[in-house]
PDB file with one MODEL, atoms N, CA, C and O in Angstrom:
MODEL        1
ATOM      1  N   UNK A   1       0.872  -1.374   0.185  1.00  0.00           N
ATOM      2  CA  UNK A   1       0.127  -0.084   0.052  1.00  0.00           C
ATOM      3  C   UNK A   1       0.596   1.368  -0.363  1.00  0.00           C
ATOM      4  O   UNK A   1       1.222   1.821   0.596  1.00  0.00           O
ATOM      5  N   UNK A   2       0.562   2.055  -1.140  1.00  0.00           N
ATOM      6  CA  UNK A   2       1.608   3.507  -1.466  1.00  0.00           C
ATOM      7  C   UNK A   2       0.570   4.532  -0.461  1.00  0.00           C
ATOM      8  O   UNK A   2      -0.657   4.615  -0.515  1.00  0.00           O
ATOM      9  N   UNK A   3       1.425   5.187   0.359  1.00  0.00           N
ATOM     10  CA  UNK A   3       0.848   6.610   0.960  1.00  0.00           C
ATOM     11  C   UNK A   3       1.038   7.728  -0.215  1.00  0.00           C
ATOM     12  O   UNK A   3       2.030   8.002  -0.890  1.00  0.00           O
ATOM     13  N   UNK A   4      -0.041   8.171  -0.208  1.00  0.00           N
ATOM     14  CA  UNK A   4      -0.394   9.424  -0.883  1.00  0.00           C
ATOM     15  C   UNK A   4       0.170  10.744  -0.453  1.00  0.00           C
ATOM     16  O   UNK A   4       0.484  11.637  -1.240  1.00  0.00           O
ATOM     17  N   UNK A   5       0.284  10.810   0.960  1.00  0.00           N
ATOM     18  CA  UNK A   5       1.153  11.866   1.630  1.00  0.00           C
ATOM     19  C   UNK A   5      -0.810  12.626   2.288  1.00  0.00           C
ATOM     20  O   UNK A   5      -0.888  13.492   3.159  1.00  0.00           O
ATOM     21  N   UNK A   6      -1.577  12.246   1.860  1.00  0.00           N
ATOM     22  CA  UNK A   6      -2.820  12.973   2.298  1.00  0.00           C
ATOM     23  C   UNK A   6      -3.569  12.030   3.511  1.00  0.00           C
ATOM     24  O   UNK A   6      -3.885  10.849   3.363  1.00  0.00           O
ATOM     25  N   UNK A   7      -3.774  12.835   4.734  1.00  0.00           N
ATOM     26  CA  UNK A   7      -4.303  12.248   5.911  1.00  0.00           C
ATOM     27  C   UNK A   7      -5.800  12.860   6.011  1.00  0.00           C
ATOM     28  O   UNK A   7      -6.055  13.968   5.541  1.00  0.00           O
ATOM     29  N   UNK A   8      -6.689  12.125   6.604  1.00  0.00           N
ATOM     30  CA  UNK A   8      -7.934  12.463   7.054  1.00  0.00           C
ATOM     31  C   UNK A   8      -7.879  11.987   8.243  1.00  0.00           C
ATOM     32  O   UNK A   8      -7.205  11.117   8.795  1.00  0.00           O
ATOM     33  N   UNK A   9      -9.161  13.098   8.731  1.00  0.00           N
ATOM     34  CA  UNK A   9      -9.361  12.816  10.651  1.00  0.00           C
ATOM     35  C   UNK A   9     -10.608  12.820  10.341  1.00  0.00           C
ATOM     36  O   UNK A   9     -11.146  13.796   9.820  1.00  0.00           O
ATOM     37  N   UNK A  10     -11.475  11.268  10.745  1.00  0.00           N
ATOM     38  CA  UNK A  10     -12.565  11.558  10.965  1.00  0.00           C
ATOM     39  C   UNK A  10     -13.232  11.609  12.282  1.00  0.00           C
ATOM     40  O   UNK A  10     -12.777  10.877  13.162  1.00  0.00           O
ATOM     41  N   UNK A  11     -14.385  12.472  12.583  1.00  0.00           N
ATOM     42  CA  UNK A  11     -14.652  12.888  13.862  1.00  0.00           C
ATOM     43  C   UNK A  11     -15.999  12.701  14.008  1.00  0.00           C
ATOM     44  O   UNK A  11     -16.555  13.515  13.270  1.00  0.00           O
ATOM     45  N   UNK A  12     -17.006  11.860  14.744  1.00  0.00           N
ATOM     46  CA  UNK A  12     -18.379  11.451  14.523  1.00  0.00           C
ATOM     47  C   UNK A  12     -18.904  12.702  15.270  1.00  0.00           C
ATOM     48  O   UNK A  12     -18.347  13.062  16.308  1.00  0.00           O
ATOM     49  N   UNK A  13     -19.893  13.327  14.797  1.00  0.00           N
ATOM     50  CA  UNK A  13     -20.706  14.179  15.387  1.00  0.00           C
ATOM     51  C   UNK A  13     -21.897  14.110  15.747  1.00  0.00           C
ATOM     52  O   UNK A  13     -22.803  14.181  14.916  1.00  0.00           O
ATOM     53  N   UNK A  14     -22.177  13.925  17.346  1.00  0.00           N
ATOM     54  CA  UNK A  14     -23.786  13.501  17.157  1.00  0.00           C
ATOM     55  C   UNK A  14     -24.677  14.903  17.203  1.00  0.00           C
ATOM     56  O   UNK A  14     -24.531  16.031  16.733  1.00  0.00           O
ATOM     57  N   UNK A  15     -25.697  14.220  18.034  1.00  0.00           N
ATOM     58  CA  UNK A  15     -26.341  15.532  18.555  1.00  0.00           C
ATOM     59  C   UNK A  15     -25.895  15.928  19.606  1.00  0.00           C
ATOM     60  O   UNK A  15     -25.140  15.354  20.391  1.00  0.00           O
ATOM     61  N   UNK A  16     -26.486  17.218  19.666  1.00  0.00           N
ATOM     62  CA  UNK A  16     -25.872  17.969  21.303  1.00  0.00           C
ATOM     63  C   UNK A  16     -24.395  17.928  21.090  1.00  0.00           C
ATOM     64  O   UNK A  16     -23.820  17.661  20.035  1.00  0.00           O
ATOM     65  N   UNK A  17     -23.946  18.185  22.065  1.00  0.00           N
ATOM     66  CA  UNK A  17     -22.370  18.736  22.714  1.00  0.00           C
ATOM     67  C   UNK A  17     -21.543  17.353  22.821  1.00  0.00           C
ATOM     68  O   UNK A  17     -21.896  16.447  23.577  1.00  0.00           O
ATOM     69  N   UNK A  18     -20.356  17.279  21.950  1.00  0.00           N
ATOM     70  CA  UNK A  18     -19.394  16.003  22.249  1.00  0.00           C
ATOM     71  C   UNK A  18     -19.154  16.264  23.804  1.00  0.00           C
ATOM     72  O   UNK A  18     -19.318  17.307  24.437  1.00  0.00           O
ATOM     73  N   UNK A  19     -18.760  15.132  24.193  1.00  0.00           N
ATOM     74  CA  UNK A  19     -18.746  14.934  25.947  1.00  0.00           C
ATOM     75  C   UNK A  19     -17.391  15.593  26.267  1.00  0.00           C
ATOM     76  O   UNK A  19     -17.088  15.667  27.457  1.00  0.00           O
ATOM     77  N   UNK A  20     -16.471  16.121  25.266  1.00  0.00           N
ATOM     78  CA  UNK A  20     -15.197  16.841  25.778  1.00  0.00           C
ATOM     79  C   UNK A  20     -15.391  18.214  25.458  1.00  0.00           C
ATOM     80  O   UNK A  20     -14.512  18.949  25.908  1.00  0.00           O
ATOM     81  N   UNK A  21     -16.261  18.745  24.831  1.00  0.00           N
ATOM     82  CA  UNK A  21     -16.721  20.104  25.062  1.00  0.00           C
ATOM     83  C   UNK A  21     -17.640  20.146  25.943  1.00  0.00           C
ATOM     84  O   UNK A  21     -17.693  21.185  26.601  1.00  0.00           O
ATOM     85  N   UNK A  22     -18.410  19.311  26.171  1.00  0.00           N
ATOM     86  CA  UNK A  22     -19.403  19.561  27.526  1.00  0.00           C
ATOM     87  C   UNK A  22     -18.543  19.648  28.931  1.00  0.00           C
ATOM     88  O   UNK A  22     -18.826  20.387  29.874  1.00  0.00           O
ATOM     89  N   UNK A  23     -17.449  18.748  28.865  1.00  0.00           N
ATOM     90  CA  UNK A  23     -16.474  19.173  30.249  1.00  0.00           C
ATOM     91  C   UNK A  23     -15.587  20.090  30.137  1.00  0.00           C
ATOM     92  O   UNK A  23     -14.793  20.274  31.059  1.00  0.00           O
ATOM     93  N   UNK A  24     -15.556  20.669  29.254  1.00  0.00           N
ATOM     94  CA  UNK A  24     -14.764  22.053  29.113  1.00  0.00           C
ATOM     95  C   UNK A  24     -15.706  23.211  29.766  1.00  0.00           C
ATOM     96  O   UNK A  24     -15.394  23.862  30.763  1.00  0.00           O
ATOM     97  N   UNK A  25     -16.829  23.341  29.077  1.00  0.00           N
ATOM     98  CA  UNK A  25     -17.527  24.472  29.085  1.00  0.00           C
ATOM     99  C   UNK A  25     -18.316  24.105  30.684  1.00  0.00           C
ATOM    100  O   UNK A  25     -18.656  25.034  31.416  1.00  0.00           O
ATOM    101  N   UNK A  26     -18.518  22.783  31.043  1.00  0.00           N
ATOM    102  CA  UNK A  26     -18.828  22.803  32.598  1.00  0.00           C
ATOM    103  C   UNK A  26     -17.533  23.502  33.646  1.00  0.00           C
ATOM    104  O   UNK A  26     -17.686  24.349  34.526  1.00  0.00           O
ATOM    105  N   UNK A  27     -16.566  22.995  33.318  1.00  0.00           N
ATOM    106  CA  UNK A  27     -15.171  23.178  34.101  1.00  0.00           C
ATOM    107  C   UNK A  27     -14.795  24.932  34.241  1.00  0.00           C
ATOM    108  O   UNK A  27     -14.262  25.524  35.180  1.00  0.00           O
ATOM    109  N   UNK A  28     -15.261  25.421  33.028  1.00  0.00           N
ATOM    110  CA  UNK A  28     -15.151  27.203  32.620  1.00  0.00           C
ATOM    111  C   UNK A  28     -16.201  27.425  33.261  1.00  0.00           C
ATOM    112  O   UNK A  28     -15.866  28.315  34.043  1.00  0.00           O
ATOM    113  N   UNK A  29     -17.179  27.211  33.426  1.00  0.00           N
ATOM    114  CA  UNK A  29     -18.245  27.799  33.620  1.00  0.00           C
ATOM    115  C   UNK A  29     -18.730  27.795  35.456  1.00  0.00           C
ATOM    116  O   UNK A  29     -19.314  28.682  36.079  1.00  0.00           O
ATOM    117  N   UNK A  30     -18.200  26.378  35.969  1.00  0.00           N
ATOM    118  CA  UNK A  30     -17.837  26.311  37.630  1.00  0.00           C
ATOM    119  C   UNK A  30     -16.725  27.323  38.241  1.00  0.00           C
ATOM    120  O   UNK A  30     -16.898  27.990  39.261  1.00  0.00           O
ATOM    121  N   UNK A  31     -15.217  27.322  37.209  1.00  0.00           N
ATOM    122  CA  UNK A  31     -14.709  28.216  37.716  1.00  0.00           C
ATOM    123  C   UNK A  31     -14.968  29.673  37.565  1.00  0.00           C
ATOM    124  O   UNK A  31     -14.127  30.462  37.997  1.00  0.00           O
ATOM    125  N   UNK A  32     -16.035  30.096  37.001  1.00  0.00           N
ATOM    126  CA  UNK A  32     -16.078  31.085  37.059  1.00  0.00           C
ATOM    127  C   UNK A  32     -17.182  32.049  37.972  1.00  0.00           C
ATOM    128  O   UNK A  32     -17.189  33.244  38.267  1.00  0.00           O
ATOM    129  N   UNK A  33     -18.167  30.826  38.281  1.00  0.00           N
ATOM    130  CA  UNK A  33     -19.230  31.082  39.098  1.00  0.00           C
ATOM    131  C   UNK A  33     -18.304  30.737  40.720  1.00  0.00           C
ATOM    132  O   UNK A  33     -18.757  31.327  41.701  1.00  0.00           O
ATOM    133  N   UNK A  34     -17.320  30.001  40.899  1.00  0.00           N
ATOM    134  CA  UNK A  34     -16.543  29.843  42.430  1.00  0.00           C
ATOM    135  C   UNK A  34     -16.239  31.317  41.784  1.00  0.00           C
ATOM    136  O   UNK A  34     -17.218  32.057  41.688  1.00  0.00           O
ATOM    137  N   UNK A  35     -15.303  31.685  41.449  1.00  0.00           N
ATOM    138  CA  UNK A  35     -14.679  33.348  40.887  1.00  0.00           C
ATOM    139  C   UNK A  35     -15.677  34.293  41.509  1.00  0.00           C
ATOM    140  O   UNK A  35     -15.308  35.016  42.434  1.00  0.00           O
ATOM    141  N   UNK A  36     -17.204  34.346  40.959  1.00  0.00           N
ATOM    142  CA  UNK A  36     -17.699  35.485  41.481  1.00  0.00           C
ATOM    143  C   UNK A  36     -18.308  35.314  43.286  1.00  0.00           C
ATOM    144  O   UNK A  36     -18.323  36.148  44.192  1.00  0.00           O
ATOM    145  N   UNK A  37     -18.680  34.109  43.256  1.00  0.00           N
ATOM    146  CA  UNK A  37     -19.073  33.798  44.961  1.00  0.00           C
ATOM    147  C   UNK A  37     -17.898  34.182  45.895  1.00  0.00           C
ATOM    148  O   UNK A  37     -18.133  34.413  47.081  1.00  0.00           O
ATOM    149  N   UNK A  38     -16.558  34.262  45.366  1.00  0.00           N
ATOM    150  CA  UNK A  38     -15.407  33.980  46.548  1.00  0.00           C
ATOM    151  C   UNK A  38     -15.299  35.670  46.628  1.00  0.00           C
ATOM    152  O   UNK A  38     -14.868  36.161  47.672  1.00  0.00           O
ATOM    153  N   UNK A  39     -15.741  36.642  45.385  1.00  0.00           N
ATOM    154  CA  UNK A  39     -15.555  38.069  45.214  1.00  0.00           C
ATOM    155  C   UNK A  39     -16.966  38.488  46.054  1.00  0.00           C
ATOM    156  O   UNK A  39     -17.080  39.435  46.832  1.00  0.00           O
ATOM    157  N   UNK A  40     -17.779  37.723  45.757  1.00  0.00           N
ATOM    158  CA  UNK A  40     -19.539  38.414  46.361  1.00  0.00           C
ATOM    159  C   UNK A  40     -19.109  38.369  47.776  1.00  0.00           C
ATOM    160  O   UNK A  40     -19.333  39.351  48.484  1.00  0.00           O
ATOM    161  N   UNK A  41     -18.318  36.987  48.418  1.00  0.00           N
ATOM    162  CA  UNK A  41     -18.872  36.873  49.639  1.00  0.00           C
ATOM    163  C   UNK A  41     -17.757  37.748  50.406  1.00  0.00           C
ATOM    164  O   UNK A  41     -17.920  38.152  51.558  1.00  0.00           O
ATOM    165  N   UNK A  42     -16.590  37.998  49.622  1.00  0.00           N
ATOM    166  CA  UNK A  42     -15.735  39.385  50.583  1.00  0.00           C
ATOM    167  C   UNK A  42     -16.179  40.269  50.696  1.00  0.00           C
ATOM    168  O   UNK A  42     -15.526  41.083  51.350  1.00  0.00           O
ATOM    169  N   UNK A  43     -17.741  40.794  50.091  1.00  0.00           N
ATOM    170  CA  UNK A  43     -17.790  42.278  50.115  1.00  0.00           C
ATOM    171  C   UNK A  43     -19.625  42.039  50.965  1.00  0.00           C
ATOM    172  O   UNK A  43     -20.493  42.877  50.722  1.00  0.00           O
ATOM    173  N   UNK A  44     -19.827  41.218  51.598  1.00  0.00           N
ATOM    174  CA  UNK A  44     -20.897  40.847  51.888  1.00  0.00           C
ATOM    175  C   UNK A  44     -21.092  40.410  53.395  1.00  0.00           C
ATOM    176  O   UNK A  44     -20.613  39.289  53.570  1.00  0.00           O
ATOM    177  N   UNK A  45     -21.569  40.874  54.368  1.00  0.00           N
ATOM    178  CA  UNK A  45     -21.435  40.453  55.568  1.00  0.00           C
ATOM    179  C   UNK A  45     -22.568  39.836  55.762  1.00  0.00           C
ATOM    180  O   UNK A  45     -23.601  40.122  55.157  1.00  0.00           O
ATOM    181  N   UNK A  46     -22.448  38.795  56.761  1.00  0.00           N
ATOM    182  CA  UNK A  46     -23.566  37.855  57.064  1.00  0.00           C
ATOM    183  C   UNK A  46     -24.357  38.003  58.461  1.00  0.00           C
ATOM    184  O   UNK A  46     -23.800  37.945  59.558  1.00  0.00           O
ATOM    185  N   UNK A  47     -25.343  38.145  58.317  1.00  0.00           N
ATOM    186  CA  UNK A  47     -25.812  38.449  60.103  1.00  0.00           C
ATOM    187  C   UNK A  47     -27.064  37.618  60.455  1.00  0.00           C
ATOM    188  O   UNK A  47     -28.056  37.522  59.733  1.00  0.00           O
ATOM    189  N   UNK A  48     -26.869  36.950  61.818  1.00  0.00           N
ATOM    190  CA  UNK A  48     -28.011  36.013  62.027  1.00  0.00           C
ATOM    191  C   UNK A  48     -28.946  36.663  63.272  1.00  0.00           C
ATOM    192  O   UNK A  48     -28.922  36.581  64.500  1.00  0.00           O
ATOM    193  N   UNK A  49     -29.651  37.246  62.433  1.00  0.00           N
ATOM    194  CA  UNK A  49     -30.559  38.181  63.448  1.00  0.00           C
ATOM    195  C   UNK A  49     -31.148  37.161  64.585  1.00  0.00           C
ATOM    196  O   UNK A  49     -31.140  37.448  65.782  1.00  0.00           O
ATOM    197  N   UNK A  50     -31.736  35.750  63.977  1.00  0.00           N
ATOM    198  CA  UNK A  50     -32.683  34.758  64.681  1.00  0.00           C
ATOM    199  C   UNK A  50     -31.616  33.939  65.525  1.00  0.00           C
ATOM    200  O   UNK A  50     -31.926  33.383  66.579  1.00  0.00           O
ATOM    201  N   UNK A  51     -30.482  33.907  65.046  1.00  0.00           N
ATOM    202  CA  UNK A  51     -29.475  32.513  65.931  1.00  0.00           C
ATOM    203  C   UNK A  51     -29.758  31.229  65.161  1.00  0.00           C
ATOM    204  O   UNK A  51     -29.665  30.160  65.765  1.00  0.00           O
ATOM    205  N   UNK A  52     -30.109  31.253  63.819  1.00  0.00           N
ATOM    206  CA  UNK A  52     -30.286  30.166  62.737  1.00  0.00           C
ATOM    207  C   UNK A  52     -29.368  29.776  62.431  1.00  0.00           C
ATOM    208  O   UNK A  52     -29.294  28.547  62.473  1.00  0.00           O
ATOM    209  N   UNK A  53     -28.232  30.481  61.986  1.00  0.00           N
ATOM    210  CA  UNK A  53     -26.863  29.988  61.383  1.00  0.00           C
ATOM    211  C   UNK A  53     -26.402  29.413  62.090  1.00  0.00           C
ATOM    212  O   UNK A  53     -25.949  30.218  62.904  1.00  0.00           O
ATOM    213  N   UNK A  54     -26.072  28.056  62.512  1.00  0.00           N
ATOM    214  CA  UNK A  54     -25.208  27.472  63.495  1.00  0.00           C
ATOM    215  C   UNK A  54     -23.556  27.612  62.947  1.00  0.00           C
ATOM    216  O   UNK A  54     -22.585  27.568  63.702  1.00  0.00           O
ATOM    217  N   UNK A  55     -23.501  27.774  61.585  1.00  0.00           N
ATOM    218  CA  UNK A  55     -21.694  27.758  61.120  1.00  0.00           C
ATOM    219  C   UNK A  55     -21.276  28.849  61.499  1.00  0.00           C
ATOM    220  O   UNK A  55     -20.070  28.902  61.741  1.00  0.00           O
ATOM    221  N   UNK A  56     -22.169  30.197  61.704  1.00  0.00           N
ATOM    222  CA  UNK A  56     -21.661  31.579  62.092  1.00  0.00           C
ATOM    223  C   UNK A  56     -21.099  31.401  63.616  1.00  0.00           C
ATOM    224  O   UNK A  56     -20.301  32.267  63.976  1.00  0.00           O
ATOM    225  N   UNK A  57     -21.436  30.345  64.572  1.00  0.00           N
ATOM    226  CA  UNK A  57     -21.181  30.068  65.625  1.00  0.00           C
ATOM    227  C   UNK A  57     -19.984  29.568  66.125  1.00  0.00           C
ATOM    228  O   UNK A  57     -19.367  29.793  67.167  1.00  0.00           O
ATOM    229  N   UNK A  58     -19.716  28.613  64.866  1.00  0.00           N
ATOM    230  CA  UNK A  58     -18.470  27.618  65.049  1.00  0.00           C
ATOM    231  C   UNK A  58     -17.578  28.201  64.495  1.00  0.00           C
ATOM    232  O   UNK A  58     -16.471  27.855  64.909  1.00  0.00           O
ATOM    233  N   UNK A  59     -17.563  29.370  63.292  1.00  0.00           N
ATOM    234  CA  UNK A  59     -16.924  30.015  62.978  1.00  0.00           C
ATOM    235  C   UNK A  59     -16.307  31.170  63.820  1.00  0.00           C
ATOM    236  O   UNK A  59     -15.217  31.613  63.459  1.00  0.00           O
ATOM    237  N   UNK A  60     -16.842  31.622  64.773  1.00  0.00           N
ATOM    238  CA  UNK A  60     -16.599  32.801  65.519  1.00  0.00           C
ATOM    239  C   UNK A  60     -16.026  32.297  66.859  1.00  0.00           C
ATOM    240  O   UNK A  60     -15.474  33.028  67.682  1.00  0.00           O
ATOM    241  N   UNK A  61     -16.236  30.834  67.004  1.00  0.00           N
ATOM    242  CA  UNK A  61     -15.799  29.861  67.971  1.00  0.00           C
ATOM    243  C   UNK A  61     -14.238  29.537  67.641  1.00  0.00           C
ATOM    244  O   UNK A  61     -13.418  29.272  68.520  1.00  0.00           O
ATOM    245  N   UNK A  62     -13.941  29.596  66.242  1.00  0.00           N
ATOM    246  CA  UNK A  62     -12.626  29.017  65.786  1.00  0.00           C
ATOM    247  C   UNK A  62     -12.075  30.400  65.797  1.00  0.00           C
ATOM    248  O   UNK A  62     -10.999  30.522  66.383  1.00  0.00           O
ATOM    249  N   UNK A  63     -12.574  31.411  65.292  1.00  0.00           N
ATOM    250  CA  UNK A  63     -11.484  32.931  65.083  1.00  0.00           C
ATOM    251  C   UNK A  63     -11.166  33.331  66.327  1.00  0.00           C
ATOM    252  O   UNK A  63     -10.125  33.972  66.468  1.00  0.00           O
ATOM    253  N   UNK A  64     -12.103  32.997  67.620  1.00  0.00           N
ATOM    254  CA  UNK A  64     -11.438  33.362  69.198  1.00  0.00           C
ATOM    255  C   UNK A  64     -10.307  32.131  69.119  1.00  0.00           C
ATOM    256  O   UNK A  64      -9.173  32.507  68.822  1.00  0.00           O
ATOM    257  N   UNK A  65     -10.441  31.127  69.284  1.00  0.00           N
ATOM    258  CA  UNK A  65      -9.340  30.232  69.181  1.00  0.00           C
ATOM    259  C   UNK A  65      -8.113  30.751  68.896  1.00  0.00           C
ATOM    260  O   UNK A  65      -7.140  30.973  69.617  1.00  0.00           O
ATOM    261  N   UNK A  66      -8.328  30.924  67.627  1.00  0.00           N
ATOM    262  CA  UNK A  66      -7.292  31.370  66.821  1.00  0.00           C
ATOM    263  C   UNK A  66      -6.246  32.668  67.394  1.00  0.00           C
ATOM    264  O   UNK A  66      -5.017  32.733  67.364  1.00  0.00           O
ATOM    265  N   UNK A  67      -7.318  33.704  67.944  1.00  0.00           N
ATOM    266  CA  UNK A  67      -6.915  34.718  68.662  1.00  0.00           C
ATOM    267  C   UNK A  67      -6.096  34.568  69.871  1.00  0.00           C
ATOM    268  O   UNK A  67      -5.170  35.228  70.343  1.00  0.00           O
ATOM    269  N   UNK A  68      -6.810  33.338  70.289  1.00  0.00           N
ATOM    270  CA  UNK A  68      -6.136  33.298  71.590  1.00  0.00           C
ATOM    271  C   UNK A  68      -4.871  32.617  71.436  1.00  0.00           C
ATOM    272  O   UNK A  68      -4.011  33.063  72.195  1.00  0.00           O
ATOM    273  N   UNK A  69      -4.360  31.341  70.424  1.00  0.00           N
ATOM    274  CA  UNK A  69      -3.288  31.313  70.296  1.00  0.00           C
ATOM    275  C   UNK A  69      -2.237  31.941  69.761  1.00  0.00           C
ATOM    276  O   UNK A  69      -1.075  31.675  70.067  1.00  0.00           O
ATOM    277  N   UNK A  70      -2.628  32.942  68.808  1.00  0.00           N
ATOM    278  CA  UNK A  70      -1.692  34.182  68.571  1.00  0.00           C
ATOM    279  C   UNK A  70      -1.381  35.019  69.298  1.00  0.00           C
ATOM    280  O   UNK A  70      -0.536  35.839  68.939  1.00  0.00           O
ATOM    281  N   UNK A  71      -2.097  35.097  70.845  1.00  0.00           N
ATOM    282  CA  UNK A  71      -1.774  36.587  71.601  1.00  0.00           C
ATOM    283  C   UNK A  71      -0.663  35.441  72.352  1.00  0.00           C
ATOM    284  O   UNK A  71       0.424  35.982  72.556  1.00  0.00           O
ATOM    285  N   UNK A  72      -0.709  34.144  72.751  1.00  0.00           N
ATOM    286  CA  UNK A  72      -0.122  33.676  73.636  1.00  0.00           C
ATOM    287  C   UNK A  72       1.519  33.470  72.842  1.00  0.00           C
ATOM    288  O   UNK A  72       2.630  33.809  73.247  1.00  0.00           O
ATOM    289  N   UNK A  73       1.092  32.767  71.555  1.00  0.00           N
ATOM    290  CA  UNK A  73       2.318  32.743  70.620  1.00  0.00           C
ATOM    291  C   UNK A  73       3.300  34.093  70.491  1.00  0.00           C
ATOM    292  O   UNK A  73       4.529  34.026  70.489  1.00  0.00           O
ATOM    293  N   UNK A  74       2.513  35.353  70.382  1.00  0.00           N
ATOM    294  CA  UNK A  74       3.396  36.191  70.621  1.00  0.00           C
ATOM    295  C   UNK A  74       4.222  36.762  71.461  1.00  0.00           C
ATOM    296  O   UNK A  74       5.324  37.289  71.318  1.00  0.00           O
ATOM    297  N   UNK A  75       3.386  36.544  72.552  1.00  0.00           N
ATOM    298  CA  UNK A  75       4.012  36.858  73.833  1.00  0.00           C
ATOM    299  C   UNK A  75       5.525  36.073  73.820  1.00  0.00           C
ATOM    300  O   UNK A  75       6.550  36.745  73.945  1.00  0.00           O
ATOM    301  N   UNK A  76       5.580  34.521  73.649  1.00  0.00           N
ATOM    302  CA  UNK A  76       6.635  33.776  73.848  1.00  0.00           C
ATOM    303  C   UNK A  76       7.931  34.143  73.109  1.00  0.00           C
ATOM    304  O   UNK A  76       9.085  34.034  73.524  1.00  0.00           O
ATOM    305  N   UNK A  77       7.428  34.671  71.747  1.00  0.00           N
ATOM    306  CA  UNK A  77       8.152  34.922  70.642  1.00  0.00           C
ATOM    307  C   UNK A  77       9.152  36.575  70.960  1.00  0.00           C
ATOM    308  O   UNK A  77      10.243  36.941  70.521  1.00  0.00           O
ATOM    309  N   UNK A  78       8.300  37.148  71.772  1.00  0.00           N
ATOM    310  CA  UNK A  78       8.485  38.613  71.738  1.00  0.00           C
ATOM    311  C   UNK A  78       9.374  38.543  73.418  1.00  0.00           C
ATOM    312  O   UNK A  78       9.962  39.527  73.867  1.00  0.00           O
ATOM    313  N   UNK A  79       9.306  37.261  74.117  1.00  0.00           N
ATOM    314  CA  UNK A  79      10.379  37.515  74.696  1.00  0.00           C
ATOM    315  C   UNK A  79       9.387  37.505  75.959  1.00  0.00           C
ATOM    316  O   UNK A  79       9.920  37.463  77.067  1.00  0.00           O
ATOM    317  N   UNK A  80       8.065  37.537  75.884  1.00  0.00           N
ATOM    318  CA  UNK A  80       7.113  37.761  77.097  1.00  0.00           C
ATOM    319  C   UNK A  80       7.370  38.714  78.159  1.00  0.00           C
ATOM    320  O   UNK A  80       7.305  38.372  79.340  1.00  0.00           O
ATOM    321  N   UNK A  81       7.685  40.004  77.761  1.00  0.00           N
ATOM    322  CA  UNK A  81       7.766  41.520  78.358  1.00  0.00           C
ATOM    323  C   UNK A  81       6.333  41.602  78.837  1.00  0.00           C
ATOM    324  O   UNK A  81       5.524  41.757  77.923  1.00  0.00           O
ATOM    325  N   UNK A  82       5.884  41.542  79.932  1.00  0.00           N
ATOM    326  CA  UNK A  82       4.580  41.978  80.755  1.00  0.00           C
ATOM    327  C   UNK A  82       4.768  43.221  81.729  1.00  0.00           C
ATOM    328  O   UNK A  82       5.509  43.214  82.712  1.00  0.00           O
ATOM    329  N   UNK A  83       4.193  44.006  81.421  1.00  0.00           N
ATOM    330  CA  UNK A  83       4.301  45.257  82.696  1.00  0.00           C
ATOM    331  C   UNK A  83       3.383  44.771  83.885  1.00  0.00           C
ATOM    332  O   UNK A  83       2.742  43.724  83.790  1.00  0.00           O
ATOM    333  N   UNK A  84       3.344  45.552  84.978  1.00  0.00           N
ATOM    334  CA  UNK A  84       2.407  45.074  85.765  1.00  0.00           C
ATOM    335  C   UNK A  84       1.695  45.512  85.559  1.00  0.00           C
ATOM    336  O   UNK A  84       1.747  46.665  85.132  1.00  0.00           O
ATOM    337  N   UNK A  85       0.230  44.641  85.797  1.00  0.00           N
ATOM    338  CA  UNK A  85      -1.161  45.097  85.630  1.00  0.00           C
ATOM    339  C   UNK A  85      -1.554  44.733  84.064  1.00  0.00           C
ATOM    340  O   UNK A  85      -2.687  44.949  83.634  1.00  0.00           O
ATOM    341  N   UNK A  86      -0.731  44.285  83.435  1.00  0.00           N
ATOM    342  CA  UNK A  86      -1.054  43.878  82.315  1.00  0.00           C
ATOM    343  C   UNK A  86      -1.847  42.617  82.220  1.00  0.00           C
ATOM    344  O   UNK A  86      -1.598  41.917  83.201  1.00  0.00           O
ATOM    345  N   UNK A  87      -2.948  41.906  81.185  1.00  0.00           N
ATOM    346  CA  UNK A  87      -3.386  40.817  81.250  1.00  0.00           C
ATOM    347  C   UNK A  87      -2.775  40.086  79.865  1.00  0.00           C
ATOM    348  O   UNK A  87      -2.577  40.844  78.916  1.00  0.00           O
ATOM    349  N   UNK A  88      -2.457  38.628  79.685  1.00  0.00           N
ATOM    350  CA  UNK A  88      -2.361  38.091  78.970  1.00  0.00           C
ATOM    351  C   UNK A  88      -3.210  36.987  78.977  1.00  0.00           C
ATOM    352  O   UNK A  88      -3.301  36.262  79.967  1.00  0.00           O
ATOM    353  N   UNK A  89      -3.963  36.764  77.746  1.00  0.00           N
ATOM    354  CA  UNK A  89      -4.793  35.757  77.825  1.00  0.00           C
ATOM    355  C   UNK A  89      -6.122  35.496  79.010  1.00  0.00           C
ATOM    356  O   UNK A  89      -6.783  34.502  79.310  1.00  0.00           O
ATOM    357  N   UNK A  90      -6.115  36.463  79.328  1.00  0.00           N
ATOM    358  CA  UNK A  90      -7.580  36.860  80.511  1.00  0.00           C
ATOM    359  C   UNK A  90      -6.942  36.387  81.594  1.00  0.00           C
ATOM    360  O   UNK A  90      -7.761  36.312  82.510  1.00  0.00           O
ATOM    361  N   UNK A  91      -5.685  35.968  81.993  1.00  0.00           N
ATOM    362  CA  UNK A  91      -5.129  35.917  83.043  1.00  0.00           C
ATOM    363  C   UNK A  91      -4.222  37.144  83.709  1.00  0.00           C
ATOM    364  O   UNK A  91      -3.368  37.744  83.057  1.00  0.00           O
ATOM    365  N   UNK A  92      -4.523  37.422  85.069  1.00  0.00           N
ATOM    366  CA  UNK A  92      -3.794  38.798  85.306  1.00  0.00           C
ATOM    367  C   UNK A  92      -1.936  38.360  85.461  1.00  0.00           C
ATOM    368  O   UNK A  92      -1.642  37.298  86.011  1.00  0.00           O
ATOM    369  N   UNK A  93      -1.055  39.102  85.031  1.00  0.00           N
ATOM    370  CA  UNK A  93       0.036  39.022  85.102  1.00  0.00           C
ATOM    371  C   UNK A  93       0.891  39.446  86.217  1.00  0.00           C
ATOM    372  O   UNK A  93       0.906  40.650  86.473  1.00  0.00           O
ATOM    373  N   UNK A  94       1.735  38.500  87.046  1.00  0.00           N
ATOM    374  CA  UNK A  94       2.292  39.138  88.271  1.00  0.00           C
ATOM    375  C   UNK A  94       3.902  39.391  88.043  1.00  0.00           C
ATOM    376  O   UNK A  94       4.577  39.912  88.931  1.00  0.00           O
TER     377      UNK A  94
ENDMDL
END
C-alpha cells in the first residue's frame, strides 16, 4: 500500500455537545461561578438576627481560638515582657 501523503481525521458529530466539549464548558463555568462567589462573599457581611445559622457560631469560636493562640504565641516570641497590671490571655500578669 502506497501513501499518497494525504491524511484524514474523521470525527463523528452526534446530536448535542460532544462529551469533551461539555466537560470543558462545565469546568469553565464552574471556575467562573466559584470566582464570582468568592468575590461576592468578600463584600457581603452575613448577620444572623434569629440565631439559626450555626456555622456562624462555629466560625466565631474558631476565630476566637485562633486569636487566643496568636496572643499566647506572640508573647513567647517577643520574650514575654509584661508590665505589672497587664493581662495576658485573660489572666492577670504577676
